[in-house]
N, C-alpha and C positions, 0 to 999 in steps of 0.2 A: 504493499499500499504506500503510495507516494504522498506524503503529507507536506512536503516542502514546495511542491509545484515544479521542480526540476526533474530530470530523467533519473530513474533508478534502475540499476541492473536487477533483473529478475533472479530471485534466489533459486538454486538448484532444487529439484524435488527431494522431499525427505524420504528416507528409508525407514518405515515404521516396523517396529518389533514388539512382540508380546512381552508384557511385564508381569502382570498378575491377574488372577481371577478370584473373586470371592463369590461363594454360592454356586459353584459350577454344578450343573446337573448332569447325571449320567444318562446314557442313551436309553430311551423308553421311560425315563422317570416322569411321573405326572407332577405338574407344577400346580400348586395351590394358588387360587386367585388372590389371596391376601398377601402372598409373597412376591407378587410382581412389582418391580420397582417403578415408581411414578414420578421421582424427582431426583436430580443430582445437582450438587453445588460444591465448588471449591471455596475455601475462605480466601481472604485478600492476600495472605501469605503464601498459600499453596501448601501449607503443612497440615491442613485439615480437610477432610472431605466428608460430606454428609449425603446420605441417601434417605428417601422416604418411599414408603410402599403403600399398596392398596389397603393394607391392614391397619393403617394409622401409625406404624412404627417408624421412628427415625434412628438410623444406624450411623455412628460416627467412626471414622478412621483417621489415624494420625500417621504422619510420615516418620519413617525410621532411619532411612539411609543417611540423613544429615546428622544424626546423633551418634552413630557408631564409632566415630573417630574421636570422641571425647571432647567435643566442643560444639557450640551453636553454629549454625551455618554462617551467620555474619562474622563471628570470630575467625572462622576458617578463611573466609574471603579476605579479611584483614591481613591474614598471614600469608596471603598469595597462595593459598592451598586450592587446587583445582579438584572439584568433586567429579570423578569420572564415572561413578556408578549411577545407574538409571534410578528414577524415583521409586521408592518402595514404601508401601503403606501397610499398616496392620490394624486389625480390629481394635477399637478403643472401647466403645460402650454402645448400648442401645436403650431406647425408652419408648414407652407407649405415648404418643403425642396426642392422638385423637381417638375417640370412641365413637361408635355408631349412635346416632340420635334420632329422634322422631319429633317433627314439628306437628303438634296436635291441632294448632290453628289452621294449618294448611294441609293437614293429612299427608305430610311429606316426609319420607325417609331421608335422612342426611347421612351420606357415606362417610366413613372414617378416612378414605383415601387422602393421602398427602398430595396436594396439587403443586405447591411450591415450597422451597426452602431458601431462606436468605440469611447469610452470616451477618452479625453485627460486630461492633468493636469489642475486642477482648479487654478485660480489666481485672487486675489483681489475680492473675493466674487462671481466671475462669473464662470460658468461652460462652458467647450468647448467640442464639440464632432464633429466627422467626420461622414458623411453620404454619401452613394454612390448609384446611380442607375446603369444602364448598361454601361454608358459612362463617367459620370462626378461625381467627388468627391467634396464635399463642407465642409468647416470648419465653424462651427456655434458657436457663443458666446451668452449665455443666462444669463442675469443679471437682477437684480431688478433696476428699474428706479423710482426715486421719482417724483411724480406729484406735482408741485408747484402752489400755488394759492395766490392771494393778499387778506390779511385779514385786519381787523381793519380800514375799510374805514370810513370817516367822513360823515355818512349818518344819518339824523335826521328825524324821523317819521313824526313830525308835518309839516315839509317842503315838504314832498313828498306824503302826504296823497292823494292829488288830482291827482298825476301823476303816479299812479299805485303802484306796489310793491316796497318795499325798494330796493331789489336786482336789479331791472331793472332800478332804478333811478340814480344809481351811475354813469352811463355813458349816456350822452345825445345822443339822436338819431337824433336831429335836427341840421343841419349844418348851422353855422352863419358866415358870412364874417367877418374876424378879421384883424386887422392892426398889424404890427410887435410888437408894444408895449403892446399888450395884450387887447387893447380896442375893442369895437365893433361898426361898422359904423351904426348899426340900432338906436343907442341912441346918442344924441348930447352930445359933451363933456361938462362936468360940471353938467349934470343932474344926480340926485341920482338914484340909482338902487333899484327897490323893490324886485329884485330876490336875492340880496345878503344881508345877515345879519349875525352877529356873533352868534355862538351857545349860548344857554342859560347859559352855564358855562363860557363864555368868551373865549378869545383866548387861555387861558391856557388849556382849555379842548380839543382843537384840537389834534388829534393823527396823527402820521406818519403811513401810510400804511405799513404793514409788509408782507413780502413774506414768506410763511410758507409751509412746506411739509405736505399735507393732507393725502396722501395715496401712496402706491407703487404699481407698475405694472411690470410684467415680460415682457422683451423685448428680442426677438431673432434676432440677426443680422448675416448676412453672411459675414465672414471675408476674406475668400479666396475661389477661385474656381479653382480646378485642373482639367483641361479639355485637350482634344485633344491629349491624350497620349496613348489611347488604341484603336486598330482596332477591338478588339473582346469584348464580354461582360465581365465586371468586375465581378469576383466571390468572391473576398476577399480584405479586407483591414486590416492592422494590425499595431499598434503603436509600436515604438521601446522603449526600456527601457531607452534610453538616453533622452527621452522627446522632441526631436528635429526633428526626422524623422519618416517616416512610409512607408509601401510598399503597392502597389496595384497590384493585379494579375488578368489577364484575361486568356483565354484558352491557350495562347502561350507565354506570356511574363509576367515578374515581373518587375515593376519599383520601384525605390527608390526616395522618395520625401523629401524635407525639408519643414516643416510646414510653414515657413515664405516665401517660394519662390513658386509661383503657376505657373510660366511660364516656368519651367525647371524641368526635372526629368531624372534620370539615369536608363537606362535599364541594370539590373543585371542578369537576366535569360531570355534566348531566346531559345525556343525548336522548333521554326518554321524551317522546313527543306527547302532546296533550291527548291525542287520540292514538292508541296503540296500533290501529289499522294503518297509520301513516309511517310506521317504523320501516326503514329501509336498510339500516345497517346497525351492527352492534360492535362494541369494543372487544377486541380479542387479545390484546396484550398491552402492557404499559411498563415504562422503564424510566427511571431518573437518569439525568445526565451525570457522568461520573465525577465532574468537577464543579459544574455550575448548579448550586442548590436550588436555583429558581426555575430551572428548565427541565421539562420532562417531555417524553414522546409517547404516543399511543397509536395502536394500529386498529384497523377496522376490517369487517368482513367484506368490504368492497375493494380491498387491496390498497387502501391509502394509509399514509402515516402523517400524523399531525404533531407538530412541535408547538408547545405552548410555554408561555412565560407567566409564571404565577404573580409577577409584579404588576401585570397589566390590570387585573381585577380579581375580586375575590372568587367569583365564579367564571372560570375560563371558557366562556361560550365561543369565543373566537380563538383561532390559532394564529401563531406567528408565521408558521410555514406549513405548506401542504405538499407532501411528497407522493406522487402517483404517476404511474406510467400510462401514457395515452394508448388507447386500444387501437390496434391496427385495423384499418377499414376491411370489412368483409370477413373478419375472423371470429365474429361473435357466434356462439352456440349456446345450447341449453346449459352446458357445464362452465361457460366462461366465468360466470360470477362465483361459482362454487370454488373453482380452483384458484381464483384470484384472492380468496380470503387469506389474510396473513395470520399464521399461527404463532409466530414468535418474532420478537425484535430484540437486538442487542446493540448497545453502543460499543465502539472501540474503546481501548483503554484511555486514549487521549481525548475521547469525545468528539473527534472530527468526523467520524463515519458511523453510519447506522447500517446494520445488517438485518435483513427481513427474510423470512421463509414463508413462501406460499406452497401450495401443494406440489407444483412442478419444479419450482426454481428457488434459488437463492439470489437476492439482489443486494448490491452494495450501493449505498447512498452517501453522497458528500452533503453534510448539513448546510454547507453554504451554497449549494447548487440544487434547487428544487425542480429543475426542468426535466429530470429523468435520472435513473440509476446510472452510476459510472460503470458498473459491470453486472452482468447477469450470468449465473452459473446453472446450467441444466443438470438437475439432480437425477431424474429418471424419465427421460423423454420417451422411452420405449413404452411407457404407459399410456400415452395419448390415444392410441387406437383402442385401448381397453377401458376407457372412462365409463362407459355404459355398465360394464360388469362391476367396476369398482363403486359405481353409484348404487347398484342393486345390493351389494354386500356391505355397504356403508363405509368401505375403506376410504372412499374419497373424502370423508370427513375427519380422517386421522390428523392429529395435530403434532407435527414434527417440530422439534426445537432446533436451534442453530447456535454457533458459538464462533468466537474469533480468537486467534492466538494473541498472546500478550503484546507481541511486536506489531500486530496488525497485518502481517505479511500473508496469513492464511485464514481461511474459513472452513467450517465443517458442519455437516448435518447428516441425519440418518435417512435410511430408506428401508426397503423390504428385504426379506430373506436374511435379516440381522446384518445388513451391509450399512456401512457409512462411507461418506465421500469427503475428501479433503481437497480443497482447491487453493491454488496460489492466487493471491488478490493483488500482487505487485504489478505494476505496468509491464506488459509484455510477457508475463508469465503464462505458460500453457499447462501448468501442473494441474492434474486432475486425477487423483488416486482413489481407487475403490478398494475398500478393506472389509473383512468380515470379522464380526465379533466372535472370535474363537481363538485358540492357542496358536493357530497358523493363520494370521490375518490376511496373507496374500494368497491363500489357497484358492479363493474364487475371484482373483484379480481379473477384472475385465481387460482383455488384451487389445481391444479396439483403441488405437491412439486417439488422444484428445484432439478435438477439432481445432483448427487454427482460428484465431480470433477473427471475427468477421463483423462488419458494420451492420447495425439494424436500422440505419438511418440517423438523421441528426435532428435533434430538438434544441433549438437555440444554441447550436454549435457543439452540443454534447454528443460524442460518439460513444455508443455503448458496446461492451464486448460480451460475447456469448462463449462460455468455455465448457468443456467436458461433456458435450452432447454424446449420448450413447443410445442408439435406437434398438439395440439388441434386446430380445425378450428372454434370452437365456445367457448364462454365464459362459466363461471360457471352457468349462467342462461339459457343457450342453445341459446343465441343470436348469429346470424351470424355477423362476422366482416364486417364493412362498409369501403370499400376502398376509398370512396369519402371523408370520414372525416379523414384527416391525420394530425397528430401532428408533423409538421416539425421543429418547432422552440422552443427552451427552454434554460433557463440560470440558473445557480446555483449561489446563493449569495456567495460572496468571502470569508466570514468568518463564516457564520451560515448555518445550514441545512435548507435552504429555497429555493424553486424552483419556478420560473415564467415560464409559458408555454402558448403558443398560440393555441387556438382551433378556427380556423376560424377568426372571428372578436372579440373574447373574450379573455381576459387576465386573467388567473387563477393563483392563488398563494397558495402555500402549505408550511407547516413547520412541523418539527419533533423535 
């Protein structure tokens, strides 16, 4: 991606390798619906990864390869130490984020499925994250809690040999009636006690019990619940760069929240018409700008993206910029509007570009240029003749996510048969790699060379590029694509060429 306006040499294609898999299923193993992954998100440092599933659970993973050499990654970089190992993660903890609910007023079941996860700023050694299902957003705090135990008890083996184990003799299980001064009514006053005697070493050998930390355990606690603010299903949440606020979006509204206030939100976008029969489009995704806390973008089911500035008015009825591609004359069909619906948008790390995913393509937009996308990437053009079949089995309504690399040079998104595609977004790049979510990611690599960049025409001087077009309906091995195996969710590490993607209930990780 060229951010400076000058020419930039296209980076060579990356060679992707398998790194790890969590929850790999064996051949023929039946996958439970509740175990299917529905959300993936790296934190800002890339040292933590979170996944959510349809059962309402959130699973956390932490990076381990940066700690094996006895220091924090920043310290190793200061020492001019190069990390040659590929990213490795380990299971950290999991917790039940949402439970199934029932709305008795609307006679509506509310699924526990996690729709989105977003990391918040860490503090005092604890990590914070937001998770949401269709109706309720929750703020979670995950921290290490030290388990304390009493040690150095005055227990002598010769005294408790006949009373069981030493550990069980430190606390008497027989209740005896005691008087306030500590005596016991069972024994006459003045009688000597055979149960009490000084230890062999005398009084000086008595030790004070000590409370010591034996181990640590991870504890997840719900700090806030943001509820009763959405009449329709929540499709997006996004943290603001100010570290204090976030937005949540459903089909018709976008609300602004303060992380510390759960009983109040502000409606900043409302596209609901006075008469619902006049409704022509809905909100499909929303994202805050990564550096400007007053700017956000949201996409619609008509294939448009609106950029709004919250400084203009309390209710952002008007947009600052509108990004949409003009429809080619004579190309309209019954499916045109359906496949134009944008399922996900992402800002680049520097905030200069926007990436959008509709059913057939990825589009890269320059936020300073609203006349058309600067690049278009064909994800699975071979499906165009099959749109009628995909409409009948509802696959045409699948919502694929997209992501950008930290340096903005590449973009990625999922497809069917557990395939995902990586495209080079730099000027002049023809990189278009097809990978499979398996231990051998290049096993089903499509051998068709990526098409050369070609012009689609010019809108106000903007020449758009189409890359990676592949019209084959089978892979290189002659296998038909499986539309029931869809790779919807994936995330790119914020600073390295590492991708995490979800194939059903399995989490696959790759590096280059």
